[in-house]
N, CA, C and O atoms as CSV, one atom per row, in Angstrom:
chain,resi,resn,atom,element,x,y,z
A,1,UNK,N,N,-2.911,-37.314,-9.920
A,1,UNK,CA,C,-2.752,-35.948,-9.327
A,1,UNK,C,C,-2.126,-36.042,-8.115
A,1,UNK,O,O,-2.480,-36.882,-7.288
A,2,UNK,N,N,-1.035,-35.101,-7.877
A,2,UNK,CA,C,-0.242,-35.024,-6.645
A,2,UNK,C,C,-0.837,-34.360,-5.551
A,2,UNK,O,O,-2.044,-34.496,-5.350
A,3,UNK,N,N,-0.142,-33.666,-4.830
A,3,UNK,CA,C,-0.859,-33.006,-3.675
A,3,UNK,C,C,-1.678,-31.711,-3.940
A,3,UNK,O,O,-1.293,-30.956,-4.833
A,4,UNK,N,N,-2.564,-31.474,-3.360
A,4,UNK,CA,C,-3.682,-30.406,-3.361
A,4,UNK,C,C,-3.245,-29.485,-2.507
A,4,UNK,O,O,-2.847,-29.840,-1.397
A,5,UNK,N,N,-3.248,-28.129,-2.889
A,5,UNK,CA,C,-3.221,-26.922,-2.051
A,5,UNK,C,C,-4.140,-25.927,-2.242
A,5,UNK,O,O,-4.780,-25.987,-3.292
A,6,UNK,N,N,-4.360,-25.052,-1.510
A,6,UNK,CA,C,-5.163,-23.815,-1.715
A,6,UNK,C,C,-4.170,-22.811,-2.262
A,6,UNK,O,O,-3.347,-22.187,-1.592
A,7,UNK,N,N,-4.346,-22.742,-3.492
A,7,UNK,CA,C,-3.265,-21.726,-4.023
A,7,UNK,C,C,-3.724,-20.280,-3.875
A,7,UNK,O,O,-4.791,-19.911,-4.366
A,8,UNK,N,N,-2.917,-19.460,-3.197
A,8,UNK,CA,C,-3.472,-18.082,-2.824
A,8,UNK,C,C,-3.389,-17.122,-4.014
A,8,UNK,O,O,-3.908,-16.005,-4.006
A,9,UNK,N,N,-2.685,-17.649,-5.059
A,9,UNK,CA,C,-2.557,-16.759,-6.378
A,9,UNK,C,C,-3.839,-16.779,-7.169
A,9,UNK,O,O,-4.388,-15.801,-7.676
A,10,UNK,N,N,-4.243,-18.055,-7.203
A,10,UNK,CA,C,-5.554,-18.428,-8.046
A,10,UNK,C,C,-6.835,-18.377,-7.342
A,10,UNK,O,O,-7.921,-18.391,-7.921
A,11,UNK,N,N,-6.637,-18.302,-5.768
A,11,UNK,CA,C,-7.591,-18.485,-5.053
A,11,UNK,C,C,-8.827,-19.681,-5.031
A,11,UNK,O,O,-10.047,-19.598,-4.890
A,12,UNK,N,N,-7.945,-20.764,-5.229
A,12,UNK,CA,C,-8.801,-21.995,-5.443
A,12,UNK,C,C,-7.836,-23.235,-5.228
A,12,UNK,O,O,-6.625,-23.186,-5.439
A,13,UNK,N,N,-8.527,-24.357,-4.779
A,13,UNK,CA,C,-7.752,-25.623,-4.568
A,13,UNK,C,C,-7.222,-26.148,-6.014
A,13,UNK,O,O,-7.948,-26.242,-7.005
A,14,UNK,N,N,-5.998,-26.437,-5.979
A,14,UNK,CA,C,-5.257,-26.772,-7.283
A,14,UNK,C,C,-4.147,-27.641,-7.028
A,14,UNK,O,O,-3.768,-27.676,-5.858
A,15,UNK,N,N,-3.506,-28.391,-7.915
A,15,UNK,CA,C,-2.334,-29.232,-7.528
A,15,UNK,C,C,-1.226,-28.402,-7.395
A,15,UNK,O,O,-0.910,-27.460,-8.121
A,16,UNK,N,N,-0.628,-28.858,-6.345
A,16,UNK,CA,C,0.657,-28.106,-5.764
A,16,UNK,C,C,1.856,-28.522,-6.417
A,16,UNK,O,O,1.789,-29.504,-7.156
A,17,UNK,N,N,2.974,-27.910,-6.257
A,17,UNK,CA,C,4.263,-28.123,-6.774
A,17,UNK,C,C,4.944,-29.497,-6.098
A,17,UNK,O,O,4.720,-29.881,-4.950
A,18,UNK,N,N,5.738,-30.086,-6.971
A,18,UNK,CA,C,6.324,-31.433,-6.464
A,18,UNK,C,C,7.555,-31.232,-5.283
A,18,UNK,O,O,7.752,-31.881,-4.255
A,19,UNK,N,N,8.297,-30.070,-5.854
A,19,UNK,CA,C,9.499,-29.710,-4.845
A,19,UNK,C,C,9.308,-28.230,-4.685
A,19,UNK,O,O,8.482,-27.618,-5.362
A,20,UNK,N,N,10.093,-27.644,-3.767
A,20,UNK,CA,C,10.136,-26.200,-3.691
A,20,UNK,C,C,10.889,-25.874,-4.923
A,20,UNK,O,O,11.797,-26.611,-5.308
A,21,UNK,N,N,10.518,-24.700,-5.615
A,21,UNK,CA,C,11.010,-24.355,-6.873
A,21,UNK,C,C,12.110,-23.293,-6.698
A,21,UNK,O,O,12.792,-22.914,-7.650
A,22,UNK,N,N,12.261,-22.803,-5.381
A,22,UNK,CA,C,13.303,-21.640,-5.308
A,22,UNK,C,C,13.791,-21.976,-3.916
A,22,UNK,O,O,13.052,-22.435,-3.044
A,23,UNK,N,N,15.095,-21.718,-3.758
A,23,UNK,CA,C,15.840,-22.024,-2.312
A,23,UNK,C,C,15.264,-20.965,-1.368
A,23,UNK,O,O,14.701,-19.930,-1.725
A,24,UNK,N,N,15.522,-21.439,0.099
A,24,UNK,CA,C,15.219,-20.599,1.157
A,24,UNK,C,C,13.757,-20.415,1.589
A,24,UNK,O,O,12.957,-21.280,1.232
A,25,UNK,N,N,13.325,-19.379,2.320
A,25,UNK,CA,C,12.127,-19.163,3.023
A,25,UNK,C,C,11.264,-18.799,1.806
A,25,UNK,O,O,10.192,-19.403,1.790
A,26,UNK,N,N,11.459,-18.020,0.863
A,26,UNK,CA,C,10.410,-17.801,-0.400
A,26,UNK,C,C,10.185,-18.978,-0.891
A,26,UNK,O,O,9.009,-19.207,-1.173
A,27,UNK,N,N,11.182,-20.052,-1.140
A,27,UNK,CA,C,10.885,-21.038,-1.899
A,27,UNK,C,C,9.683,-22.157,-1.181
A,27,UNK,O,O,8.795,-22.859,-1.664
A,28,UNK,N,N,10.178,-21.903,0.198
A,28,UNK,CA,C,9.228,-22.859,1.095
A,28,UNK,C,C,7.769,-22.340,0.961
A,28,UNK,O,O,6.820,-23.069,0.674
A,29,UNK,N,N,7.684,-20.925,1.211
A,29,UNK,CA,C,6.348,-20.225,0.859
A,29,UNK,C,C,5.762,-20.527,-0.422
A,29,UNK,O,O,4.596,-20.921,-0.465
A,30,UNK,N,N,6.494,-20.376,-1.541
A,30,UNK,CA,C,5.890,-20.839,-2.706
A,30,UNK,C,C,5.475,-22.380,-2.754
A,30,UNK,O,O,4.430,-22.664,-3.339
A,31,UNK,N,N,6.172,-23.297,-2.220
A,31,UNK,CA,C,5.940,-24.612,-2.365
A,31,UNK,C,C,4.547,-24.835,-1.308
A,31,UNK,O,O,3.793,-25.767,-1.590
A,32,UNK,N,N,4.329,-24.241,-0.480
A,32,UNK,CA,C,3.189,-24.492,0.558
A,32,UNK,C,C,1.944,-23.712,-0.111
A,32,UNK,O,O,0.815,-24.182,0.028
A,33,UNK,N,N,2.109,-22.753,-0.697
A,33,UNK,CA,C,0.861,-21.895,-0.996
A,33,UNK,C,C,0.689,-21.542,-2.598
A,33,UNK,O,O,-0.276,-20.849,-2.922
A,34,UNK,N,N,1.584,-21.994,-3.575
A,34,UNK,CA,C,1.081,-21.739,-4.907
A,34,UNK,C,C,1.154,-23.082,-5.748
A,34,UNK,O,O,1.908,-24.045,-5.606
A,35,UNK,N,N,0.251,-22.877,-6.568
A,35,UNK,CA,C,0.046,-24.324,-7.441
A,35,UNK,C,C,0.813,-24.255,-8.672
A,35,UNK,O,O,1.240,-23.216,-9.177
A,36,UNK,N,N,0.962,-25.471,-9.134
A,36,UNK,CA,C,1.644,-25.569,-10.601
A,36,UNK,C,C,1.379,-24.722,-11.734
A,36,UNK,O,O,2.178,-24.347,-12.592
A,37,UNK,N,N,0.073,-24.455,-11.619
A,37,UNK,CA,C,-0.537,-23.573,-12.865
A,37,UNK,C,C,-0.095,-22.120,-12.400
A,37,UNK,O,O,0.279,-21.336,-13.272
A,38,UNK,N,N,-0.116,-21.751,-11.163
A,38,UNK,CA,C,0.384,-20.176,-10.845
A,38,UNK,C,C,1.915,-20.150,-11.211
A,38,UNK,O,O,2.440,-19.198,-11.788
A,39,UNK,N,N,2.504,-21.159,-10.865
A,39,UNK,CA,C,3.946,-21.344,-11.148
A,39,UNK,C,C,4.341,-21.138,-12.581
A,39,UNK,O,O,5.254,-20.384,-12.919
A,40,UNK,N,N,3.527,-21.923,-13.499
A,40,UNK,CA,C,3.740,-21.396,-14.735
A,40,UNK,C,C,3.317,-20.092,-15.241
A,40,UNK,O,O,3.697,-19.593,-16.301
A,41,UNK,N,N,2.538,-19.603,-14.441
A,41,UNK,CA,C,2.266,-18.099,-14.905
A,41,UNK,C,C,3.211,-17.179,-14.484
A,41,UNK,O,O,3.313,-16.085,-15.040
A,42,UNK,N,N,3.989,-17.551,-13.454
A,42,UNK,CA,C,5.106,-16.752,-13.073
A,42,UNK,C,C,6.198,-17.225,-14.178
A,42,UNK,O,O,6.776,-16.292,-14.735
A,43,UNK,N,N,6.552,-18.487,-14.562
A,43,UNK,CA,C,7.657,-18.514,-15.616
A,43,UNK,C,C,7.475,-17.656,-16.877
A,43,UNK,O,O,8.350,-17.246,-17.638
A,44,UNK,N,N,6.297,-17.495,-16.925
A,44,UNK,CA,C,6.084,-16.759,-18.407
A,44,UNK,C,C,6.248,-15.217,-18.213
A,44,UNK,O,O,6.706,-14.415,-19.027
A,45,UNK,N,N,5.771,-14.982,-16.953
A,45,UNK,CA,C,5.838,-13.496,-16.824
A,45,UNK,C,C,7.532,-13.015,-16.354
A,45,UNK,O,O,8.098,-11.941,-16.561
A,46,UNK,N,N,7.958,-14.054,-15.774
A,46,UNK,CA,C,9.536,-13.815,-15.457
A,46,UNK,C,C,10.384,-13.680,-16.781
A,46,UNK,O,O,11.307,-12.867,-16.833
A,47,UNK,N,N,10.029,-14.562,-17.946
A,47,UNK,CA,C,10.511,-14.705,-19.112
A,47,UNK,C,C,10.430,-13.211,-19.816
A,47,UNK,O,O,11.336,-12.537,-20.306
A,48,UNK,N,N,9.107,-12.956,-19.698
A,48,UNK,CA,C,8.861,-11.393,-20.239
A,48,UNK,C,C,9.721,-10.522,-19.850
A,48,UNK,O,O,10.254,-9.746,-20.643
A,49,UNK,N,N,10.010,-10.539,-18.380
A,49,UNK,CA,C,10.751,-9.434,-17.503
A,49,UNK,C,C,12.265,-9.539,-18.106
A,49,UNK,O,O,12.878,-8.534,-18.467
A,50,UNK,N,N,12.704,-10.609,-18.163
A,50,UNK,CA,C,14.120,-11.183,-18.523
A,50,UNK,C,C,14.474,-10.473,-20.218
A,50,UNK,O,O,15.500,-9.913,-20.604
A,51,UNK,N,N,13.298,-10.741,-20.904
A,51,UNK,CA,C,13.503,-10.095,-22.430
A,51,UNK,C,C,13.408,-8.764,-22.256
A,51,UNK,O,O,14.413,-8.062,-22.364
A,52,UNK,N,N,12.223,-8.256,-21.973
A,52,UNK,CA,C,11.947,-6.762,-21.767
A,52,UNK,C,C,13.053,-6.015,-21.392
A,52,UNK,O,O,13.507,-5.096,-22.074
A,53,UNK,N,N,13.626,-6.488,-20.020
A,53,UNK,CA,C,14.604,-5.545,-19.460
A,53,UNK,C,C,16.014,-6.112,-19.848
A,53,UNK,O,O,17.070,-5.743,-19.334
A,54,UNK,N,N,15.890,-6.995,-20.759
A,54,UNK,CA,C,17.429,-7.658,-20.948
A,54,UNK,C,C,18.235,-7.954,-19.814
A,54,UNK,O,O,19.321,-7.399,-19.646
A,55,UNK,N,N,17.807,-8.728,-19.092
A,55,UNK,CA,C,18.425,-9.058,-17.746
A,55,UNK,C,C,19.026,-10.396,-18.081
A,55,UNK,O,O,18.566,-11.251,-18.837
A,56,UNK,N,N,20.187,-10.423,-17.351
A,56,UNK,CA,C,20.929,-11.745,-17.236
A,56,UNK,C,C,20.906,-12.367,-15.822
A,56,UNK,O,O,21.462,-11.870,-14.843
A,57,UNK,N,N,20.206,-13.496,-15.834
A,57,UNK,CA,C,19.738,-14.075,-14.685
A,57,UNK,C,C,21.102,-14.518,-13.709
A,57,UNK,O,O,20.970,-14.783,-12.515
A,58,UNK,N,N,22.257,-14.546,-14.332
A,58,UNK,CA,C,23.512,-14.770,-13.465
A,58,UNK,C,C,23.909,-13.574,-12.816
A,58,UNK,O,O,24.615,-13.677,-11.813
A,59,UNK,N,N,23.576,-12.484,-13.216
A,59,UNK,CA,C,24.027,-11.101,-12.155
A,59,UNK,C,C,23.454,-10.960,-11.243
A,59,UNK,O,O,22.236,-10.916,-11.414
A,60,UNK,N,N,23.872,-10.842,-10.072
A,60,UNK,CA,C,23.281,-10.803,-8.862
A,60,UNK,C,C,22.193,-9.636,-8.679
A,60,UNK,O,O,21.268,-9.824,-7.889
A,61,UNK,N,N,22.290,-8.394,-9.418
A,61,UNK,CA,C,21.351,-7.495,-9.398
A,61,UNK,C,C,20.115,-7.846,-10.091
A,61,UNK,O,O,19.009,-7.503,-9.672
A,62,UNK,N,N,20.319,-8.594,-11.251
A,62,UNK,CA,C,19.184,-9.052,-11.802
A,62,UNK,C,C,18.354,-10.089,-11.132
A,62,UNK,O,O,17.128,-10.119,-11.238
A,63,UNK,N,N,19.044,-10.926,-10.448
A,63,UNK,CA,C,18.630,-11.984,-9.545
A,63,UNK,C,C,17.657,-11.417,-8.493
A,63,UNK,O,O,16.540,-11.893,-8.287
A,64,UNK,N,N,18.262,-10.195,-7.745
A,64,UNK,CA,C,17.650,-9.672,-6.646
A,64,UNK,C,C,16.278,-9.126,-7.302
A,64,UNK,O,O,15.193,-9.441,-6.813
A,65,UNK,N,N,16.387,-8.246,-8.494
A,65,UNK,CA,C,15.185,-7.834,-8.862
A,65,UNK,C,C,14.318,-8.919,-9.292
A,65,UNK,O,O,13.166,-8.809,-8.873
A,66,UNK,N,N,14.560,-9.953,-10.026
A,66,UNK,CA,C,13.640,-10.998,-10.274
A,66,UNK,C,C,12.921,-11.675,-8.991
A,66,UNK,O,O,11.736,-12.006,-8.986
A,67,UNK,N,N,13.893,-11.847,-7.804
A,67,UNK,CA,C,13.274,-12.395,-6.708
A,67,UNK,C,C,12.275,-11.310,-6.064
A,67,UNK,O,O,11.239,-11.729,-5.548
A,68,UNK,N,N,12.532,-10.021,-6.076
A,68,UNK,CA,C,11.469,-9.089,-5.601
A,68,UNK,C,C,10.159,-9.120,-6.367
A,68,UNK,O,O,9.060,-8.957,-5.837
A,69,UNK,N,N,10.389,-9.369,-7.799
A,69,UNK,CA,C,8.909,-9.412,-8.579
A,69,UNK,C,C,8.380,-10.671,-8.295
A,69,UNK,O,O,7.152,-10.759,-8.271
A,70,UNK,N,N,9.117,-11.760,-8.055
A,70,UNK,CA,C,8.327,-13.085,-7.620
A,70,UNK,C,C,7.645,-12.810,-6.381
A,70,UNK,O,O,6.489,-13.220,-6.287
A,71,UNK,N,N,8.127,-12.227,-5.475
A,71,UNK,CA,C,7.581,-11.929,-4.046
A,71,UNK,C,C,6.295,-11.062,-4.128
A,71,UNK,O,O,5.346,-11.288,-3.378
A,72,UNK,N,N,6.276,-9.976,-5.133
A,72,UNK,CA,C,5.238,-9.222,-5.351
A,72,UNK,C,C,4.258,-10.183,-6.318
A,72,UNK,O,O,3.043,-10.119,-6.131
A,73,UNK,N,N,4.690,-10.901,-7.153
A,73,UNK,CA,C,3.696,-11.510,-8.084
A,73,UNK,C,C,2.887,-12.581,-7.132
A,73,UNK,O,O,1.679,-12.693,-7.341
A,74,UNK,N,N,3.415,-13.271,-6.228
A,74,UNK,CA,C,2.673,-14.223,-5.446
A,74,UNK,C,C,2.226,-13.756,-4.098
A,74,UNK,O,O,1.281,-14.355,-3.584
A,75,UNK,N,N,2.808,-12.722,-3.435
A,75,UNK,CA,C,2.403,-12.407,-2.186
A,75,UNK,C,C,1.949,-11.163,-1.885
A,75,UNK,O,O,1.472,-10.868,-0.789
A,76,UNK,N,N,2.097,-10.262,-2.993
A,76,UNK,CA,C,2.112,-8.640,-2.891
A,76,UNK,C,C,0.908,-8.177,-3.710
A,76,UNK,O,O,-0.177,-8.741,-3.854
A,77,UNK,N,N,1.317,-7.099,-4.180
A,77,UNK,CA,C,0.339,-6.346,-5.209
A,77,UNK,C,C,0.508,-6.783,-6.586
A,77,UNK,O,O,-0.148,-6.225,-7.466
A,78,UNK,N,N,1.334,-7.741,-6.871
A,78,UNK,CA,C,1.401,-8.194,-8.014
A,78,UNK,C,C,2.641,-7.564,-9.028
A,78,UNK,O,O,2.993,-6.392,-8.905
A,79,UNK,N,N,3.161,-8.338,-9.884
A,79,UNK,CA,C,4.376,-7.764,-10.760
A,79,UNK,C,C,3.856,-7.262,-11.928
A,79,UNK,O,O,3.281,-8.050,-12.679
A,80,UNK,N,N,3.947,-6.102,-12.228
A,80,UNK,CA,C,3.658,-5.302,-13.533
A,80,UNK,C,C,4.536,-5.550,-14.673
A,80,UNK,O,O,5.737,-5.785,-14.545
A,81,UNK,N,N,4.007,-5.502,-15.635
A,81,UNK,CA,C,4.869,-5.402,-17.133
A,81,UNK,C,C,5.375,-4.249,-17.342
A,81,UNK,O,O,4.795,-3.204,-17.048
A,82,UNK,N,N,6.586,-4.320,-17.909
A,82,UNK,CA,C,7.194,-3.065,-18.197
A,82,UNK,C,C,6.294,-2.072,-19.175
A,82,UNK,O,O,5.692,-2.604,-20.107
A,83,UNK,N,N,6.192,-0.644,-18.980
A,83,UNK,CA,C,5.263,0.136,-19.597
A,83,UNK,C,C,5.362,0.056,-20.996
A,83,UNK,O,O,4.379,0.281,-21.701
A,84,UNK,N,N,6.415,-0.232,-21.443
A,84,UNK,CA,C,6.999,-0.406,-23.137
A,84,UNK,C,C,6.412,-1.766,-23.486
A,84,UNK,O,O,6.284,-1.942,-24.698
A,85,UNK,N,N,6.053,-2.696,-22.756
A,85,UNK,CA,C,5.637,-3.961,-23.302
A,85,UNK,C,C,4.557,-4.132,-24.179
A,85,UNK,O,O,3.445,-3.769,-23.796
A,86,UNK,N,N,4.707,-4.655,-25.358
A,86,UNK,CA,C,3.541,-4.858,-26.311
A,86,UNK,C,C,3.301,-6.188,-26.568
A,86,UNK,O,O,4.080,-6.674,-27.388
A,87,UNK,N,N,2.300,-7.069,-26.034
A,87,UNK,CA,C,2.060,-8.448,-26.191
A,87,UNK,C,C,2.238,-9.031,-27.630
A,87,UNK,O,O,1.773,-8.392,-28.575
A,88,UNK,N,N,2.819,-10.085,-27.820
A,88,UNK,CA,C,2.796,-10.634,-29.444
A,88,UNK,C,C,1.437,-10.759,-29.720
A,88,UNK,O,O,0.515,-11.089,-28.974
A,89,UNK,N,N,1.445,-10.410,-31.052
A,89,UNK,CA,C,0.000,-10.881,-31.732
A,89,UNK,C,C,-0.134,-12.378,-32.044
A,89,UNK,O,O,0.719,-13.041,-32.634
A,90,UNK,N,N,-1.338,-12.841,-31.567
A,90,UNK,CA,C,-1.656,-14.176,-31.886
A,90,UNK,C,C,-2.045,-14.636,-33.290
A,90,UNK,O,O,-2.311,-15.820,-33.499
């Protein structure tokens, strides 16, 4: 097991990320406060946002939207699913 941090998303101690997953101040905050498990949760949520909103991550407008949603997901009130989203049946 790597370094242990108190994950503010899960509100418990968990294994931290190995490297900052995003550039800049937001990446540093995520690295210091978010666990690997919570990061995986974000990646799944981000994929859903990209698919549902048909975003292209190379477009600056889409990247800004995803960064804002990441900030809300980890440090704010949470990033919501699109109203039209229907989870896949298992």
